[in-house]
N, C-alpha and C positions, 0 to 999 in steps of 0.2 A: 505494499500501499503505499503509494506515495505521500510523504510529510508536507504539511501544509508549510508556507515561508513565513510564519510568523515573525513578528517584531524580534521577541525573544530569541528564536532560533536565529535569525540573519546576527544577532549580536555576538553568537560563538564565531563567526568568521571575521577576522578583522585585516584592515588591508596590510599585507604580509610585504609589500617592499620595504626593503633594508632603507629606504630614504623616509620612512615614516617611522623607523624605529623608537626615534628619539621621542616623538610625540606619544605614542604608544605607550610608552613607559613612564613617561612624567609622574604619573601618581603613584609609582613604587621607589622616588627618588629617596634615598638617605639622606637626613639632616643633616649628616657632615660633609655630603655631596653639595648642599644645596649653600653652604656656609662656604668652600672650595670656591663652587661658580662666583658668588658674590665677591669675593676676594681676587678671584682673579680678573672680572669686570673692573673694578677698583684701579687694579694695578695697571692696566691698558690705560689709565686715564691721566695718571700721574708720574714723575719723572724723579729720579736725583736717589736720594737716601729714603724718602717714604715708600718708593718703588720696593728698594729693596727690602726694606723691613716686611712689608707684603708677603715678598716672596719665602723670606723666611718663615713666616708663619705658616704659609700654605705648606712648608716644606715639615714644618713640625706637624701640623694637622694631618697631613698626608702618611705620616710614621704609621708602621704596622701594628706597634702597639702605643693607640692613643693615651691609654690612662695609664700605660707605664711609668713611675716616675722616673724623671731625670737631675737626679738629686748632685749637684757639682759643689755646692758652698762649702762643702766641710772635709770631701774626699781626701785632699791632699793634706789636710790641717789637722785633722780627729781620726786616731788609727782606729780607735775603737767604733767609732760612728762607721767607718769605710768598712770594718768588719762585719757588723749589721748589714750594715748595706748589702754586700756581697752574698752573707749566708742567708739573710732571710728575704730578700727582696729579689735580689738578682739570680740566686740558686744555680745558676750554670754559668760558665767564663768563656766565651766563644774566643777562640784564638783571631789573631789577626793578621797572619800571613795570608798572604795574597792567593785565593783559590782558584783552582783552573776552571776554564770554563769547556764546556760537552767539546766544544772544538778543538780547544787546544790539548784535551786530554786526548782527542779519538788522531790527531795528528801526530803525537808523539806514540802512540799505539799502534800505529800503521803497520800491517804487515805480521802482526803477532798473533798468532792462532793455536788455541787449544786442542786437548782431543776431543773429535768428533765422537758422539756418543752412537750407537747402534741401536735403530729403528727400522720398524716394520716400512715395505716398500710404500703400504698405502699413508702411514703416517710421513714417511717422508715426501713423498707428493702433495699430501695436504696443507704440509708445511712450506712448501717453494715459496708460498707469496706473502709469508706472514708480515712484511715489510710494506703492505698494500693498502690501502682502505677497503678495498674489495676482497680480502680476506675473509672465506668462511669457516668461523670459528665453531660453526654446528656442523661442518661436515667433519671436521678434525674429532669432535666431541663422537662422531657415532666411531670413524675410524682406530678412533684410540680406546674406546671401549671407556666414555666418558673420564678419560684421562688429559682433556685438553689444557688445563691448569699446568701441568707438570709438563708435558711434550711442547707447548709455546714457551713456557716460562723459560727452562733450558736453553731455548735456542736464544731466546731474547737475550737472558743474562749472559750468553756466550758471546753476541754482538757487541754486547754495552761493556765488556769486560768487567764485569761484576765481580769474580773473583779477585782479580785484580786489584781492584778498589778496597774490598774488606779483606785480604791478604787469608781468603782460606780455599780450600782445593773442590773441585769440580764436585767431587763425590760428595763433600760436605752440603755444598749447595744442593745438590740431588735429592741428599736424604730428607734437608729441609723445608724444601719446594713438595716433595711426597707427604712431610708429615701436615702442612699446612694445606694441601689439597684432602686431606681426609678428614680434617675438620671442619669441611664446608657440609652441608646438608644435601644428600644425593636426591632426596624424597623433593623438596624446594622444586617448582617448574620453573623459577626465575632466578632467586637469590643462592645460587649453588656455584662448583667451581667453575662451572663453565663461564655464568657470569664474568666472575673474576678473571679468569683467560682473557677473554672478549675486553675488558676494560684494561689489562695490563697491555694487549696488545696495540688497542688504541694510543696507551700512554707512550708506548714506544714508538709509534709511528707519528704522534706528536712532537717527541723529544728528536727525533730525525728532521723537522723543520730546521732550516739555518738560521732563519729569525730566531727562533724559540733557542737554540743549542747556543747562539751569540751570548745569550744573558743567562743561561744558568751553568751553573757551576757544575763539577763533576759529581762531587758528593750529595747534590739534591739529584740530580737526576738519577743517581742509583737508588736513593731515598724514594725517589717516586716510584719506581717500577717495585721496589719491595713494598711500599704504599697498597698500591693496585692491586698487586697478590694476594693481600691480605685484607681489603678493606672491608670487606663483607664475612668475613670469618664467622662460622658458627650461626651464622643469620637464622632464625627459627623460622621465617616464612610468614611471620607476621610484623608490622609494624612498631613505632614507638608509643603511639599513642594505645595499641592494642595491650602493649606491655603496661601501660600506667593503668590503664582502667580495670586490667587482669589483677593488679599489685604484684605483679611480676618480681621476685628477688632482685634484678637486675634495674629493674625501675626504682625499687629501694636505695640499691647499693650505689646509686649514678644521681639520685634525687631529679629523677624525671627530667634530666638535662643529656642532651645528645647519648641516648641510653645504649643503643644497638653500637653507634659508632666509637663509643669509649669502651665497648665489651670488646669490639673487633682486634681493635689495636693492642688493649692490655692484654687479650688471649696470645695473641699473635707473640707479644714478649715471653708472656709466659711460658709456652710452647717452645721458643727458641732458647731461652735460658737455663731450664731445668737441666740439672746437672746428669740426670741417668740417658737424657735421649739422643745424646751427641749429635745434636742439630746447632750448636750454637755458633752462627754464621760470622758473629762480633766476637767472637774470641779474642782473634788476634788484633784487634782496634785498640788505640789507646783508648784511657780514659776519657779524652777530650774528644777523641772521632766518636767512639759512642754516644757522646752526650748529645752532639751535634747530629750525628744520624737519626738517634731516637727523637729527637727534639721535631725535626723535619718529616719522619713517618709520621709522628702523632699529630701532629699541625695538619698533615695533607690527609689523614682520614677524618678526621674531626670535619675537616671541609666537606668531607659527602654529605654531612645532615643536608638535607633540603630545608630543613627551617631556617638554616642561615646563608640562603642562597643568595639573595640579594647583599647580604653583607658582603659577602667574598666577591662578588660583582661591582659593587660598589668602588670596593678597595682596588681590585684590578684596572678598573676604569679610571680611576684617580694614581695611577701608578704613572711613573716620567721613568724612562731609562735614557735619556740625553744629559748628557754632562753632570753624572754624578758622582757621589766620593765613593771610595771603596765600601765602605761600611751598608751606604744606600744600596752599590749592587748586590750583595749580598742579600739584602731584606727584598729587593725586588726578586732575585732568584727563587726564593722562598714563595713569594704572591704569584708568580709566575707557575711553577709548578700545583700549587694551591689550585688553581683555575684550570692549570693541565688535567689534573685527576678528577677534577668535579665533570668538567666536558666529556672526560672520557667515561665517568661514569652514567651520563646519561647521551651516550652516543648513539645510541639505536635509533633515534629518530632520523639522525643523517647517513644512515649506513644506506646501502643497495635496498630498493623495494624489497626483493625477496626478504631479507634478512632483516630490514625492519618490521616487517609485518609479522615475521615469525616471532622475534622478541617481542613484539607487542603483545601477540596472545597469549605467550609465557607470564610475563608480569598481570596481566588481567587475569588470568586464569588464578594465580596465588591470590590476587585482590578479591576475586568469587569466594575462594575459601575462606578467607576472613569475614568476609561481609556474612558468609550463611554462619561461621561459629560465634561471630556476635550474636546475630539474630535468637541463633537455638540458645543463645547462653544469657540472654536477655540484657548482652550490653550496652554502651551506646555504640549506635554504627560509624565506623570514623568515617567512611565513605560511601554513603547512599547510592551514588551514581552505578559502583561496582556490586549490583545486584545482578545474578545471573539472568533472573525473569524479567528485568527491566532495559537492561544495559545496551545502551546506542555504541557499540567499541571504537569505529572510526571518531564519533562526537571525542570520545574521552581522551584520542589520541590529538584531536586538533586541539583540544583545551592543553594537554602536557605542552606542546610546542607554543603556543601562545603563554602560557603562563611562565613558562621555566627554559624550555630549550633555546627558541628562536633568538632573545636578546644574548643570552652566553654564544652562542655559535658564533653569531654576527660581529661579536666584539672580539673573541680570543681568536677567528678565524681571520681576521681584520689584521689583528696581531702579526698572526704566526704564516701571512699570506695563503692561505688554503682556504680559498674562497669559494672551490668547487663543493665544501663540504656544507657550504650555507645553501648552497643552489641545489644542493640532495636533497637536504632537510624541505624546502622549500618546495620540490618536487613530489616528494613525500605526502605533504602535507594535502597538497592539491588532489592527490590518490587517494589519501584518507576522507577528505571533504566530499569527494564524488559520490562516494562510498554512502553515503551518512542516510541518502534518503531511501536506497534500497535495505538498509538494514533492519534484520527483526531479531526478536529474542532467539528465535531458534535456531540462531547462529552463533548463539553462545552454548549449545548444548555440549559439542567436541572442538573446541578452538585449537588444541596444541595437535589432535590428529587431522 
């Protein structure tokens, strides 16, 4: 039955041209972004010392940790106060040596090849184009008997010389990724090890962009790859709101804040550092190197919390990479990697149509099951739209692109010079849009099949 073109339905589909993006998203501008915009406007109308003062203020407001104290008045003169600052506030003490960019690191390591792993012919063929955006991770899932994460993981880690950075053996890294893979829930239709493999492959693809690699240091690149691999570890197939409403122990433990994201990264380090497992890939790092690697991985995994999506997007939008000091370059590197892993996590709508559609069916199926369980238990329904008996799947996909994916991909791909990904996203959007009028609840019966 053809759906009527009501005003409410028409509002679902917005003008999707990238030129109109700014006006479309004006309603979700962060307050700090508005302040920076006002200061930028003022600075363009003044000269001399006032202009420089405004620029200095903008630099402070654009810092990675806006509310982290910068206490300088006593640090050189008061030894006790300095120790309080370092011990209770600063917590970790980043080294000041210049860090190699991904470009520099790969130039130095060119020609270095590790020992090749033995894989079946089918898996080898499936891995052949793993550095391409059209890579079919779902085919690898099939031919590897659901070991896509360990298979693509070791190939990606080999390309990026992760063992060299961590100072560990290929065998140790292989044991680690197998342990991580084993702690994903195979029964989840979406949040499983194959999704982690997909995010890892996308992360590697983004890091391959020359404009990204120029501004990302080597340790952050490795942290991004490892964070991608663990970013949904032990995901129960239910969202944060469900865990809060059912008073799950994880919700109590993490005070209802980024519950799953905190759990994913905490468990990753628990598994890695346990003494009897022999999978500690960080054992040869210095204390300072480990602290920095851990800090970066935690930051990147927490950035995948969709409830903080616009916060990280605003931070990335206000980043400047022109004529910045060494310390700011390190902050920029982490900001870029936060955004990079975020985009990798929500990259399905920008994949080739066949993959886009199959991934959409997988996550919708998982949401259907959560909604069913919530209704059976008399719980608040987290997302009423994902009721199997009424859901119009294409509309939900258009809604996700409108709300989250479009601006994130437009912003990041402009920076990374990967505009073809945004083009693919818009093409998929149009396909979903055309399907909305023909979709009926009967299509929801066997989405995965």
